[in-house]
C-alpha positions as CSV (number, residue, x, y, z in Angstrom):
1,X,90.0,61.2,21.8
2,X,91.4,57.8,23.5
3,X,90.7,55.0,22.4
4,X,88.9,51.6,23.9
5,X,92.4,50.0,24.1
6,X,93.7,53.2,25.8
7,X,91.0,53.1,28.1
8,X,91.6,49.5,28.9
9,X,94.6,49.9,29.7
10,X,94.3,53.1,32.3
11,X,91.8,50.5,34.2
12,X,93.7,47.7,34.1
13,X,96.9,50.2,35.3
14,X,93.8,51.9,37.8
15,X,93.3,48.4,38.8
16,X,97.0,47.1,39.5
17,X,97.8,49.9,41.4
18,X,94.7,49.8,43.5
19,X,95.6,46.2,45.1
20,X,99.2,46.5,45.0
21,X,101.0,46.9,48.4
22,X,102.3,50.4,47.3
23,X,103.0,53.0,49.9
24,X,101.5,56.2,49.6
25,X,104.1,57.7,48.3
26,X,104.9,55.0,45.4
27,X,100.9,55.3,44.4
28,X,101.0,58.7,44.3
29,X,104.2,58.3,42.0
30,X,101.7,56.1,40.2
31,X,99.4,58.5,39.7
32,X,101.5,61.3,38.5
33,X,103.2,58.9,36.0
34,X,99.7,57.7,35.2
35,X,98.1,60.9,34.6
36,X,101.0,62.5,32.6
37,X,101.0,59.5,29.8
38,X,97.2,60.0,29.5
39,X,97.2,64.0,29.3
40,X,100.8,64.5,27.7
41,X,101.3,67.0,30.2
42,X,104.4,68.8,31.2
43,X,103.8,69.0,34.9
44,X,101.3,66.9,37.3
45,X,100.9,68.0,40.5
46,X,98.9,66.0,43.6
47,X,97.4,67.6,46.7
48,X,96.4,65.4,50.0
49,X,94.2,66.5,53.0
50,X,95.9,66.9,55.9
51,X,94.1,65.4,58.6
52,X,94.8,67.9,61.6
53,X,94.4,71.2,59.3
54,X,92.4,70.3,56.6
55,X,94.6,71.9,54.5
56,X,95.6,70.2,51.2
57,X,99.5,69.7,51.0
58,X,101.4,68.9,48.0
59,X,103.1,65.2,47.8
60,X,103.5,64.5,44.7
61,X,104.6,66.3,41.7
62,X,106.0,65.4,38.2
63,X,108.7,68.2,38.4
64,X,111.2,67.8,41.1
65,X,109.8,70.5,44.2
66,X,111.8,69.2,47.1
67,X,111.1,71.8,49.2
68,X,107.6,72.2,48.9
69,X,106.7,68.7,48.8
70,X,105.1,68.2,52.4
71,X,105.0,71.9,53.3
72,X,103.4,73.9,50.2
73,X,99.3,74.1,51.3
74,X,96.2,75.7,50.4
75,X,93.3,75.6,52.3
76,X,89.6,74.7,51.1
77,X,88.4,76.8,48.6
78,X,91.5,78.4,48.2
79,X,92.9,78.7,44.4
80,X,91.5,76.8,41.9
81,X,93.0,73.6,43.8
82,X,90.6,74.2,46.6
83,X,87.6,75.2,44.6
84,X,87.4,72.2,43.1
85,X,88.1,70.6,46.5
86,X,85.6,72.3,47.7
87,X,82.6,71.7,45.3
88,X,84.5,68.3,44.0
89,X,83.8,69.2,40.1
90,X,86.5,69.7,37.9
91,X,88.4,72.5,36.1
92,X,89.5,72.8,32.8
93,X,91.1,75.7,31.8
94,X,92.5,75.7,28.1
95,X,94.7,78.9,28.2
96,X,95.9,81.9,30.8
97,X,95.1,79.6,33.7
98,X,96.9,82.1,35.8
99,X,94.3,84.9,34.8
100,X,91.2,82.7,36.4
101,X,89.8,84.6,39.1
102,X,89.8,81.7,41.6
103,X,93.9,81.3,40.7
104,X,96.5,81.7,43.8
105,X,100.0,82.3,41.9
106,X,102.6,80.4,44.2
107,X,106.1,81.7,43.1
108,X,107.9,78.2,43.7
109,X,105.5,76.5,41.2
110,X,106.8,77.2,37.4
111,X,104.0,75.0,36.6
112,X,101.5,78.6,37.8
113,X,103.2,80.3,34.8
114,X,101.8,77.3,32.2
115,X,98.9,78.2,29.9
116,X,96.3,75.2,30.5
117,X,95.2,73.8,33.8
118,X,93.2,71.0,34.7
119,X,92.4,70.3,38.0
120,X,90.1,67.0,39.5
121,X,89.5,66.2,42.5
122,X,90.2,62.9,44.7
123,X,87.0,61.6,45.7
124,X,86.2,59.0,48.3
125,X,82.6,58.2,50.3
126,X,81.6,61.5,49.3
127,X,84.6,63.5,50.5
128,X,87.5,65.0,48.5
129,X,90.2,63.7,49.9
130,X,93.2,65.7,47.3
131,X,93.1,67.1,44.5
132,X,95.4,66.0,40.7
133,X,96.5,69.0,38.9
134,X,97.7,68.9,35.1
135,X,99.8,71.5,33.3
136,X,100.4,72.4,30.1
137,X,102.7,75.2,29.1
138,X,101.1,76.0,26.2
139,X,97.6,76.5,25.3
140,X,95.9,73.0,25.4
141,X,91.9,71.6,24.3
142,X,91.0,69.2,27.2
143,X,89.0,66.9,25.4
144,X,85.8,65.7,27.3
145,X,87.3,62.2,27.1
146,X,91.1,63.4,28.8
147,X,88.8,65.1,31.7
148,X,87.1,62.0,32.3
149,X,89.7,59.7,32.5
150,X,91.4,61.6,35.0
151,X,88.4,62.2,36.8
152,X,88.0,58.2,36.8
153,X,91.6,57.8,38.5
154,X,90.8,60.8,41.1
155,X,87.5,58.4,41.6
156,X,89.1,54.9,41.5
157,X,92.0,56.3,43.7
158,X,90.5,57.9,45.9
159,X,89.5,54.8,48.7
160,X,93.0,53.1,48.1
161,X,94.7,56.4,48.8
162,X,92.3,57.1,51.9
163,X,93.6,53.5,52.9
164,X,97.1,54.7,52.7
165,X,97.2,58.2,54.1
166,X,94.9,56.2,57.4
167,X,98.1,53.8,57.6
168,X,100.1,56.3,57.3
169,X,98.5,58.4,59.8
170,X,98.4,55.6,62.4
171,X,101.8,54.4,61.7
172,X,102.8,58.5,63.0
173,X,100.3,58.2,66.0
174,X,101.9,55.1,67.2
175,X,105.5,56.5,66.5
176,X,104.7,58.9,68.6
177,X,103.6,57.6,70.8
178,X,106.6,54.8,71.0
179,X,108.8,58.5,71.3
180,X,106.9,59.8,74.3
181,X,107.0,56.3,76.1
182,X,111.2,56.6,75.7
183,X,111.2,60.1,76.8
184,X,109.3,59.0,79.8
185,X,111.5,55.8,80.3
186,X,114.3,58.3,80.4
187,X,113.4,60.9,82.7
188,X,112.4,58.2,84.9
189,X,115.8,56.5,84.8
190,X,117.6,59.3,84.7
191,X,115.5,61.0,87.8
192,X,116.4,57.6,89.7
193,X,120.1,57.8,89.1
194,X,120.1,61.7,90.0
195,X,119.2,60.1,93.2
196,X,121.7,57.7,93.8
197,X,124.2,59.8,92.8
198,X,122.9,63.2,95.2
199,X,122.7,60.4,98.2
200,X,126.0,58.7,97.1
201,X,128.1,61.8,96.8
202,X,125.9,64.1,98.7
203,X,125.3,66.6,95.4
204,X,122.5,68.6,94.9
205,X,119.7,68.0,92.3
206,X,121.3,70.0,89.7
207,X,125.0,69.1,90.3
208,X,123.9,65.3,90.1
209,X,122.1,66.0,86.6
210,X,125.2,68.4,85.7
211,X,128.0,65.3,86.8
212,X,125.7,62.7,84.8
213,X,125.2,65.1,81.7
214,X,129.2,65.6,81.3
215,X,129.5,62.2,81.6
216,X,127.2,60.9,79.1
217,X,129.2,63.5,76.5
218,X,132.8,62.8,77.9
219,X,131.5,58.5,77.5
220,X,129.6,60.2,74.5
221,X,126.8,57.6,75.8
222,X,123.1,58.9,75.7
223,X,121.7,59.9,79.2
224,X,119.6,56.4,79.5
225,X,122.4,54.3,78.9
226,X,124.3,56.3,81.9
227,X,121.4,56.6,84.1
228,X,120.4,52.4,83.6
229,X,124.4,51.8,84.2
230,X,124.2,53.8,87.4
231,X,121.0,52.3,88.9
232,X,122.3,48.4,87.9
233,X,125.5,49.3,90.1
234,X,123.3,50.5,93.1
235,X,121.6,47.4,92.8
236,X,124.3,45.3,92.3
237,X,126.1,47.0,95.1
238,X,122.6,46.5,97.6
239,X,123.1,42.9,96.5
240,X,126.6,42.5,97.4
241,X,126.0,44.1,100.9
242,X,123.2,42.1,101.9
243,X,124.8,38.6,100.8
244,X,125.8,36.9,103.6
245,X,129.4,36.7,104.3
């Protein structure tokens, strides 16, 4: 059973993580490390709810899962992970975890072959926003204190993670908006430049576009830069022609 000093250490570390300027991924890494230290587990996985789909996506792992991070998904109520999220209640399986009727096995996760499994929800404002999964290769009796400590981490970290998730989502939306704006500006410039070439060289719209595309490739310059150069050249030519002799 954990001592008062170790409990105080966990509380202190959680408080430090919550008040730190860490990014979401860094924060999740801290949770994985802290959970591993508290439980002496062989593996730890953290899933977070995705805003668009409501599915729980693997976001952090003690063991390397490069291809699975950000891709492996669990629906609400699916597997033990989904069950824990749906019921906002921990599940502790001391042995033969894969045999639990709620289990869903992922072939790419070696953790699913381990004996013992502890899963607790990450909760904020009465809503499960993620799940922490603790795995032991061999049979492991989860002491009430151990379950309580991981649950405490899940409860205390929920708000901080939710805030970081919101910031991450806002940053993604901002970047998407900026990219759409860049694409629109590029289309406008290309369309205007095509019109200039059509008029200047008596070209069809397709011929003007092909000439721009080929020149862009030859010069290894973006279409937007080439289009802007054509537009600038046209504007300067007009100024020269309108200037008094």
